[in-house]
C-alpha positions as CSV (number, residue, x, y, z in Angstrom):
1,M,52.0,60.4,53.6
2,G,53.2,60.7,50.0
3,S,55.0,57.4,50.1
4,T,51.8,55.7,51.4
5,S,49.8,57.1,48.5
6,L,52.4,55.8,46.1
7,I,52.2,52.4,47.7
8,I,48.4,52.4,47.5
9,I,48.6,53.5,43.8
10,A,51.1,50.8,43.1
11,L,49.0,48.2,44.7
12,F,45.9,49.3,42.9
13,F,47.8,49.2,39.6
14,A,49.2,45.8,40.4
15,M,45.7,44.6,41.3
16,H,44.3,46.0,38.1
17,V,47.0,44.2,36.0
18,L,47.0,40.9,37.9
19,M,43.3,40.5,38.9
20,I,40.8,43.1,37.5
21,R,42.0,43.0,33.8
22,P,42.1,39.2,33.7
23,L,38.6,39.1,35.3
24,Q,37.4,41.5,32.8
25,H,38.8,39.3,30.0
26,L,37.1,36.3,31.6
27,M,33.8,38.1,31.8
28,Q,34.1,39.1,28.2
29,A,34.9,35.5,27.3
30,V,31.8,34.3,29.2
31,Q,29.6,36.9,27.3
32,E,31.0,35.7,24.0
33,I,30.3,32.1,24.9
34,G,26.7,33.1,25.8
35,Q,26.4,34.8,22.4
36,G,27.5,31.7,20.5
37,N,31.3,32.1,20.1
38,L,32.3,29.0,22.0
39,T,36.1,29.5,21.5
40,P,36.8,33.1,22.5
41,D,40.4,34.3,22.6
42,I,41.5,34.8,26.2
43,A,44.6,36.8,26.1
44,F,46.8,35.7,29.0
45,S,48.4,32.5,30.1
46,S,49.5,32.9,33.7
47,K,49.7,29.7,35.7
48,D,48.0,31.0,38.8
49,E,44.3,30.5,39.8
50,L,43.1,32.9,37.2
51,G,45.2,31.3,34.5
52,Q,43.7,27.9,35.5
53,M,40.2,29.5,35.4
54,A,40.9,30.9,31.9
55,L,42.1,27.4,30.7
56,S,39.0,25.9,32.2
57,F,36.8,28.4,30.2
58,Q,38.7,27.5,27.0
59,N,38.2,23.8,27.6
60,M,34.6,24.3,28.4
61,G,34.1,26.3,25.2
62,R,35.8,23.6,23.1
63,K,33.6,20.9,24.6
64,L,30.5,23.0,24.1
65,K,31.5,23.5,20.5
66,K,32.0,19.8,20.0
67,S,28.7,19.0,21.7
68,Q,27.0,21.6,19.5
69,W,28.4,20.0,16.4
70,K,27.1,16.6,17.6
71,V,23.7,17.9,18.4
72,K,23.6,19.6,15.0
73,R,24.7,16.4,13.2
74,L,22.1,14.4,15.1
75,A,19.4,16.9,14.0
76,Y,20.5,16.9,10.3
77,H,21.7,13.4,9.8
78,D,20.3,9.9,9.8
79,S,21.2,7.9,12.9
80,L,21.7,4.6,11.1
81,T,23.9,5.7,8.2
82,G,25.2,9.1,9.4
83,L,24.0,10.6,6.1
84,P,22.1,13.9,5.7
85,N,18.4,13.4,6.4
86,R,15.1,14.9,5.2
87,L,15.5,18.2,7.1
88,L,18.9,19.0,5.6
89,F,17.8,18.0,2.1
90,R,14.8,20.3,2.3
91,E,17.0,23.2,3.4
92,Y,19.4,22.6,0.5
93,L,16.6,22.1,-2.0
94,Q,15.1,25.5,-1.0
95,H,18.5,27.1,-1.5
96,M,18.8,25.5,-5.0
97,I,15.3,26.5,-6.0
98,A,16.2,30.1,-5.3
99,L,19.4,29.8,-7.4
100,A,17.5,28.1,-10.2
101,R,14.9,30.9,-10.3
102,R,17.6,33.5,-10.6
103,G,19.5,31.6,-13.2
104,N,16.4,30.2,-15.0
105,N,17.8,26.7,-14.6
106,K,16.0,23.3,-14.7
107,M,16.3,20.8,-12.0
108,A,15.1,17.2,-11.3
109,V,14.2,15.4,-8.0
110,L,14.5,11.6,-8.1
111,F,12.7,9.7,-5.3
112,L,14.0,6.2,-4.9
113,D,12.5,3.3,-3.0
114,L,13.8,-0.3,-2.7
115,D,11.5,-3.0,-4.0
116,N,10.5,-5.7,-1.5
117,F,12.8,-4.3,1.2
118,K,10.1,-5.2,3.9
119,R,10.4,-8.8,2.9
120,I,14.1,-8.9,3.5
121,N,13.6,-7.2,6.9
122,D,10.9,-9.6,7.9
123,T,12.7,-12.8,6.8
124,L,16.4,-12.0,7.4
125,G,16.1,-9.5,10.2
126,H,16.6,-5.8,10.7
127,Q,20.4,-6.1,11.1
128,V,20.7,-7.5,7.6
129,G,18.3,-4.8,6.3
130,D,20.4,-2.1,7.9
131,Q,23.5,-3.4,6.3
132,L,21.8,-3.5,3.0
133,L,20.9,0.1,3.3
134,K,24.5,1.1,4.0
135,K,25.7,-0.9,1.0
136,M,23.1,0.6,-1.2
137,A,24.1,4.1,-0.2
138,A,27.7,3.4,-1.0
139,R,26.8,2.0,-4.4
140,L,24.6,5.1,-5.2
141,I,27.5,7.4,-4.4
142,S,29.8,5.5,-6.6
143,I,27.6,5.6,-9.7
144,L,26.6,9.3,-9.6
145,R,28.6,11.9,-11.6
146,A,30.3,14.7,-9.7
147,E,27.5,17.1,-10.7
148,D,24.8,14.6,-9.6
149,F,24.4,14.3,-6.0
150,I,21.9,13.0,-3.4
151,H,22.8,15.7,-1.0
152,R,25.6,18.0,0.1
153,E,27.0,18.7,3.6
154,T,26.9,22.5,3.0
155,Y,26.0,24.7,0.1
156,R,29.6,25.3,-0.8
157,N,30.7,21.7,-0.7
158,T,30.3,19.8,-4.0
159,S,31.0,16.3,-2.7
160,E,28.5,13.5,-3.3
161,V,26.7,12.7,-0.1
162,L,23.7,10.5,0.3
163,A,20.5,11.5,2.1
164,R,18.2,9.0,3.6
165,L,14.7,10.2,4.1
166,G,13.7,7.2,6.2
167,G,13.1,3.5,5.9
168,D,14.3,2.5,2.4
169,E,13.6,5.9,0.8
170,F,16.3,8.1,-0.7
171,V,16.2,11.3,-2.7
172,I,18.5,12.6,-5.5
173,L,18.7,16.2,-6.6
174,L,20.0,17.0,-10.1
175,P,20.6,20.8,-9.7
176,K,21.4,21.5,-13.4
177,I,19.8,19.6,-16.3
178,D,19.1,20.5,-19.9
179,D,16.0,18.4,-20.2
180,S,14.2,15.4,-18.8
181,Q,16.5,13.0,-20.7
182,D,19.3,14.0,-18.3
183,A,17.2,12.8,-15.4
184,A,16.2,9.6,-17.3
185,K,19.9,8.8,-17.9
186,V,20.7,9.1,-14.2
187,A,17.7,6.9,-13.3
188,S,18.8,4.3,-15.8
189,R,22.3,4.2,-14.4
190,I,20.9,3.6,-10.9
191,L,18.5,0.8,-12.1
192,D,21.4,-0.9,-13.9
193,A,23.6,-0.7,-10.8
194,M,20.8,-2.1,-8.5
195,R,20.4,-5.2,-10.6
196,K,23.7,-6.5,-9.3
197,S,23.6,-8.5,-6.1
198,F,24.5,-7.3,-2.6
199,H,26.5,-9.5,-0.3
200,V,25.3,-9.0,3.3
201,D,26.1,-11.2,6.2
202,G,26.9,-14.2,4.0
203,Q,23.7,-13.7,2.0
204,E,23.6,-12.8,-1.7
205,L,20.6,-10.4,-2.0
206,Y,19.0,-9.0,-5.1
207,V,16.8,-5.9,-4.7
208,G,15.4,-3.7,-7.4
209,S,14.3,-0.1,-7.0
210,S,11.5,2.1,-8.2
211,I,12.2,5.7,-9.0
212,G,9.9,8.7,-9.4
213,I,11.0,11.9,-11.1
214,S,9.7,15.4,-10.8
215,L,11.0,18.4,-12.8
216,F,11.5,22.0,-11.8
217,P,9.8,24.2,-13.0
218,E,7.5,22.0,-15.2
219,D,5.9,19.9,-12.4
220,A,6.4,22.2,-9.4
221,T,8.2,25.3,-8.2
222,E,8.1,24.8,-4.5
223,E,10.3,22.4,-2.4
224,N,7.5,20.4,-0.8
225,D,5.6,19.9,-4.1
226,L,8.7,18.7,-5.9
227,I,9.3,16.0,-3.3
228,K,5.6,15.0,-3.1
229,R,5.3,14.7,-6.9
230,A,8.5,12.7,-7.2
231,D,7.1,10.4,-4.5
232,A,3.8,10.1,-6.4
233,A,5.7,9.2,-9.5
234,M,7.6,6.5,-7.6
235,Y,4.4,4.8,-6.6
236,Q,3.4,4.9,-10.2
237,A,6.6,3.1,-11.0
238,K,5.7,0.4,-8.5
239,E,2.3,0.0,-10.1
240,Q,4.0,-0.4,-13.4
241,G,5.8,-3.6,-12.2
242,R,8.6,-2.2,-10.0
243,N,12.3,-1.8,-10.9
244,N,11.7,1.1,-13.4
245,F,11.4,4.8,-13.3
246,Q,8.4,7.1,-14.1
247,F,8.1,10.8,-14.6
248,Y,5.4,12.6,-12.6
249,S,2.1,12.6,-14.4
250,A,-0.7,15.1,-13.5
251,S,-3.4,12.7,-14.8
252,Y,-2.0,9.9,-12.7
253,N,-1.9,12.2,-9.7
254,L,-5.5,13.1,-10.3
255,A,-6.4,9.4,-10.4
256,T,-4.5,8.9,-7.1
257,F,-6.3,11.8,-5.6
258,E,-9.7,10.4,-6.6
259,H,-8.6,7.0,-5.3
260,L,-7.9,8.5,-1.9
261,S,-11.1,10.5,-1.9
262,L,-13.1,7.4,-2.8
263,E,-11.4,5.5,0.1
264,G,-12.3,8.2,2.6
265,R,-16.0,8.1,1.3
266,L,-16.0,4.3,1.5
267,R,-15.1,4.5,5.2
268,R,-17.9,7.0,5.8
269,A,-20.3,4.8,3.7
270,L,-19.7,1.9,6.0
271,A,-20.4,4.0,9.1
272,N,-23.4,5.8,7.5
273,D,-25.1,2.6,6.2
274,E,-24.9,3.7,2.5
275,F,-24.5,0.0,1.3
276,E,-27.3,-2.2,0.2
277,L,-27.5,-5.8,-1.3
278,H,-29.1,-6.8,-4.5
279,Y,-29.9,-10.4,-5.2
280,Q,-29.6,-12.3,-8.5
281,P,-31.4,-15.6,-8.6
282,Q,-29.9,-18.9,-9.6
283,V,-32.4,-21.4,-11.1
284,R,-32.3,-25.2,-11.7
285,A,-31.8,-25.6,-15.4
286,E,-34.5,-28.3,-15.9
287,T,-37.4,-26.8,-13.9
288,G,-36.7,-23.0,-13.5
289,E,-37.0,-23.4,-9.7
290,I,-35.1,-20.7,-7.8
291,V,-32.6,-22.6,-5.7
292,G,-30.2,-19.9,-4.8
293,L,-29.4,-16.2,-4.8
294,E,-26.1,-14.4,-5.1
295,A,-25.8,-11.4,-2.8
296,L,-24.2,-8.4,-4.8
297,L,-23.0,-5.3,-3.0
298,R,-24.3,-1.9,-4.2
299,W,-23.1,1.5,-2.9
300,N,-25.7,4.3,-3.0
301,D,-23.5,7.3,-2.6
302,P,-25.5,10.4,-1.5
303,V,-23.6,12.6,-4.0
304,E,-22.9,10.4,-7.0
305,G,-25.7,7.8,-6.6
306,L,-25.0,4.2,-7.4
307,I,-21.3,3.5,-7.7
308,S,-20.2,0.4,-9.6
309,P,-18.5,-2.4,-7.6
310,D,-15.8,-2.5,-10.2
311,Q,-14.9,1.0,-9.1
312,F,-14.8,0.6,-5.4
313,I,-14.1,-3.1,-4.6
314,P,-10.4,-2.8,-5.7
315,I,-10.0,0.2,-3.5
316,A,-11.6,-1.6,-0.6
317,E,-9.3,-4.5,-1.1
318,N,-6.1,-2.3,-1.3
319,S,-7.1,-0.4,1.8
320,G,-8.2,-3.4,3.9
321,L,-11.8,-2.1,4.1
322,I,-12.9,-5.2,2.3
323,V,-12.7,-7.0,5.7
324,P,-15.4,-5.0,7.6
325,I,-17.4,-4.5,4.3
326,G,-17.3,-8.3,3.7
327,E,-18.5,-8.9,7.2
328,W,-21.3,-6.5,6.6
329,V,-22.3,-8.3,3.4
330,L,-22.2,-11.7,5.1
331,R,-24.3,-10.6,8.1
332,Q,-26.8,-8.7,6.0
333,A,-27.3,-11.6,3.5
334,C,-27.7,-14.2,6.3
335,R,-30.1,-12.0,8.2
336,Q,-32.3,-11.4,5.0
337,I,-32.4,-15.1,4.1
338,S,-33.4,-15.9,7.7
339,A,-36.1,-13.3,7.6
340,W,-37.5,-14.6,4.3
341,Q,-37.6,-18.2,5.5
342,A,-39.4,-17.0,8.7
343,A,-41.9,-15.3,6.5
344,G,-42.6,-18.6,4.7
345,L,-40.9,-17.7,1.4
346,S,-38.9,-20.3,-0.7
347,R,-36.0,-21.8,1.2
348,V,-33.1,-20.8,-1.0
349,S,-29.4,-20.6,-0.3
350,V,-27.5,-17.3,-0.5
351,S,-24.0,-17.1,-1.9
352,V,-21.6,-14.4,-0.6
353,N,-18.2,-13.5,-2.3
354,V,-15.2,-13.9,0.0
355,S,-12.0,-12.1,-1.0
356,A,-8.4,-13.4,-0.7
357,I,-7.7,-10.7,1.9
358,Q,-10.6,-12.0,4.2
359,L,-9.3,-15.5,3.8
360,Q,-5.7,-14.5,4.6
361,R,-6.8,-12.9,7.9
362,Q,-7.5,-16.5,9.0
363,E,-10.6,-15.4,11.0
364,C,-13.2,-16.0,8.3
365,A,-14.4,-19.3,9.8
366,T,-14.9,-17.5,13.2
367,K,-16.9,-14.7,11.6
368,V,-19.0,-17.2,9.6
369,D,-19.9,-19.1,12.8
370,Q,-20.6,-15.9,14.7
371,V,-23.0,-14.6,11.9
372,L,-24.8,-17.9,11.6
373,N,-25.4,-18.0,15.4
374,E,-26.6,-14.3,15.4
375,T,-29.0,-14.7,12.5
376,G,-30.1,-18.3,13.2
377,L,-29.5,-19.3,9.6
378,D,-29.0,-23.0,8.9
379,P,-25.4,-23.4,7.5
380,R,-26.9,-25.4,4.6
381,Y,-28.3,-22.2,3.1
382,L,-25.0,-20.3,3.1
383,E,-22.6,-20.6,0.2
384,L,-19.2,-18.9,0.1
385,E,-17.9,-18.0,-3.3
386,I,-14.1,-18.0,-3.5
387,T,-12.2,-17.2,-6.7
388,E,-9.8,-19.8,-7.9
389,T,-6.9,-17.4,-7.6
390,A,-7.7,-16.5,-4.0
391,L,-7.9,-20.1,-3.0
392,M,-4.5,-20.8,-4.5
393,K,-2.9,-18.1,-2.2
394,V,-4.3,-19.1,1.2
395,K,-2.4,-21.0,3.9
396,P,-3.1,-24.7,4.7
397,E,-4.7,-23.7,8.0
398,V,-7.3,-21.7,6.1
399,I,-8.0,-24.7,3.8
400,D,-8.6,-26.7,7.0
401,Q,-11.0,-24.1,8.3
402,L,-12.9,-24.1,5.0
403,G,-13.2,-27.9,5.4
404,A,-14.6,-27.6,8.9
405,M,-17.2,-25.1,7.6
406,Q,-18.1,-27.5,4.8
407,R,-18.6,-30.3,7.3
408,K,-21.0,-28.1,9.2
409,G,-23.1,-27.7,6.0
410,V,-21.7,-24.5,4.4
411,I,-21.2,-24.8,0.7
412,I,-17.8,-23.8,-0.7
413,S,-18.1,-22.7,-4.3
414,L,-15.1,-22.1,-6.6
415,D,-15.9,-18.9,-8.4
416,D,-14.6,-17.9,-11.9
417,F,-13.3,-21.5,-12.4
418,G,-11.1,-21.8,-15.4
419,T,-9.5,-18.3,-15.1
420,G,-6.8,-19.4,-12.6
421,Y,-4.1,-22.0,-12.6
422,S,-5.2,-24.7,-10.2
423,S,-4.3,-28.2,-11.0
424,L,-6.8,-31.1,-11.1
425,S,-5.1,-32.9,-8.2
426,L,-5.3,-29.8,-6.1
427,L,-8.9,-29.4,-7.0
428,Q,-9.6,-32.8,-5.7
429,E,-8.1,-32.0,-2.3
430,L,-9.8,-28.7,-1.7
431,P,-13.1,-28.6,0.3
432,I,-15.3,-27.5,-2.7
433,G,-18.9,-28.3,-3.3
434,K,-19.5,-26.5,-6.5
435,L,-17.7,-25.1,-9.6
436,K,-18.9,-21.9,-11.1
437,I,-18.2,-21.2,-14.7
438,D,-16.9,-17.7,-15.4
439,K,-19.1,-15.5,-17.6
440,S,-16.2,-14.9,-20.0
441,F,-16.4,-18.4,-21.2
442,V,-20.2,-18.4,-21.3
443,R,-20.3,-15.2,-23.4
444,D,-18.5,-16.7,-26.5
445,M,-19.0,-20.4,-26.1
446,L,-21.6,-20.6,-29.0
447,T,-19.2,-18.9,-31.4
448,D,-15.8,-19.8,-30.1
449,P,-15.0,-23.6,-30.1
450,K,-12.2,-23.1,-27.6
451,D,-14.6,-21.5,-25.0
452,A,-17.2,-24.3,-25.8
453,A,-14.5,-26.9,-25.1
454,I,-13.5,-25.3,-21.8
455,V,-17.1,-25.1,-20.6
456,S,-17.7,-28.7,-21.6
457,A,-14.6,-29.8,-19.7
458,I,-15.5,-27.9,-16.6
459,L,-18.9,-29.5,-16.5
460,L,-17.3,-32.9,-17.0
461,I,-14.8,-32.3,-14.2
462,A,-17.6,-31.2,-11.9
463,K,-19.7,-34.4,-12.6
464,S,-16.6,-36.7,-12.3
465,L,-15.7,-35.2,-8.9
466,G,-19.3,-35.3,-7.6
467,L,-19.6,-31.5,-7.6
468,K,-22.5,-29.2,-8.4
469,S,-22.0,-26.8,-11.3
470,A,-23.3,-23.3,-12.1
471,A,-22.9,-20.9,-15.0
472,E,-23.0,-17.1,-14.6
473,G,-23.5,-14.5,-17.3
474,V,-26.3,-16.4,-19.1
475,E,-27.9,-13.8,-21.3
476,T,-29.6,-15.6,-24.2
477,L,-32.0,-18.6,-24.5
478,E,-29.4,-20.4,-26.8
479,Q,-26.8,-20.2,-24.1
480,A,-29.2,-21.5,-21.5
481,T,-30.3,-24.4,-23.8
482,W,-26.7,-25.4,-24.6
483,L,-25.7,-25.4,-20.9
484,A,-28.8,-27.4,-19.8
485,E,-28.2,-30.0,-22.5
486,K,-24.6,-30.3,-21.3
487,G,-25.8,-31.0,-17.7
488,C,-25.1,-27.6,-16.0
489,D,-27.1,-27.7,-12.7
490,K,-27.8,-24.0,-12.2
491,L,-28.1,-21.0,-14.4
492,Q,-27.5,-17.3,-13.4
493,G,-27.7,-14.2,-15.6
494,Y,-29.8,-11.4,-17.1
495,L,-31.8,-13.9,-19.1
496,I,-33.2,-15.2,-15.9
497,S,-33.3,-11.9,-13.9
498,R,-31.1,-8.9,-13.2
499,P,-29.9,-8.4,-9.6
500,L,-32.9,-7.1,-7.6
501,P,-33.3,-5.1,-4.4
502,A,-34.6,-7.1,-1.4
503,A,-38.2,-5.9,-1.8
504,E,-38.4,-7.0,-5.5
505,M,-36.6,-10.2,-4.8
506,A,-39.1,-11.1,-2.1
507,K,-42.0,-10.8,-4.7
508,L,-40.1,-13.2,-7.0
509,L,-39.6,-15.7,-4.2
510,K,-43.3,-16.0,-3.5
511,S,-43.7,-18.0,-6.7
512,G,-40.4,-19.8,-6.2
513,V,-39.9,-20.3,-10.0
514,I,-38.9,-18.4,-13.1
515,T,-40.4,-20.1,-16.1
516,E,-41.2,-17.4,-18.7
517,P,-37.7,-16.9,-20.2
518,L,-37.0,-20.6,-20.0
519,K,-40.1,-22.1,-21.5
520,P,-38.5,-23.7,-24.5
521,I,-35.9,-25.4,-22.2
522,L,-38.6,-26.6,-19.8
523,E,-40.5,-28.2,-22.7
524,I,-37.4,-30.2,-23.6
525,F,-36.9,-31.5,-20.1
């Protein structure tokens, strides 16, 4: 009985040593893996099944750790370049802001964007664009000092590592500067380096860069605000001609905010029918007969009242809103002229301004046809005013469409003639029916011999090419007399009439002539 007990005790002890204790070690290892320690120390190396199981656990832990590293790297690094991304930069910037507050240090954030990168992508392909981004990253790293860095792998690592925020945007953090000149010197070094060409896929490429700079703590004390204000300063650099750097400006940021606010209100204005048209008459110089009207857009904002077109038209063009707004103007003007004609008022044409953006969409002709069909207006009573600069930018297909509209009877007028750079040979080829002299020449033509010579030349060109002529900005009787004597066909300006709302314009159209301000001229003719 005693020997049996000893055997049982011995077997139990052997089982504990050979099986239970190793299993306990394995269970502890599994718990550690579950708690995040993916490479726990498993303290035995037998070659039996338990040893093989322990080895499998160790291999699994190593693979999990490697996978964890890959996942973390994917989360914190850019997939194209393998560089730290926006998320990692933000974490580091937060850390450095905390250190700067404790040490009362100054910092700078530089936001960098390539100029015309989209054009390279569109013309040479995304593969070339990607290679260019990699080469640019390498060049940036090479020109920065050891204490200047775009990002770091960890808080303790001081190596220079580039962070790509996305697209062609990069950010640079200068964690210790004495003043703004330190940031300016770094930005200047970058701009100088970017002026050298890049060789990509057999192509020699030149790209500039625009850099915006925000300062801690002067411009912002929070991570998100520092990045946003450096970004805003970068856009200011682009507006200043690109390939330069600009410091954040609170006044510029306010203007940008007002711009965005106005854009949002413009969208609502179109939906809420807050626009209206005023009409300024054009008269025949010899008779005072009203022969045309220019439709001028007005915005009656419910809060600010009437807002000047000079204030909102550039915003409409930049945002693309000029396309639906332009279509609204075209439709409203044609509808009004058609209604006046149906009411028996003078049959006058209406001129509508067409922007370069509307022409570049290559759907202008389709819209014009559609509006003319909807309103029933004869094409002969519609005039499209296109600036000289806009007409120089459009594609040949658009010129063909304008020619087709002209053949249907629509008048194509070259607005602000003399302010652009069109050649006389090109002028002969374009489908134009009228030249409109810019008011800047009319204003000073009686006192400035150069302006007088330009106006005379434009009138002579129009007559030689068989085109009609018109002058805008006529404000004095002397100007009107001079223009009439030189053979200008139509006069427009405050001497004749200010732009009028539709109801007032209808009263003026009942008589069909404006004679009072032009009496001395009419007596001559």
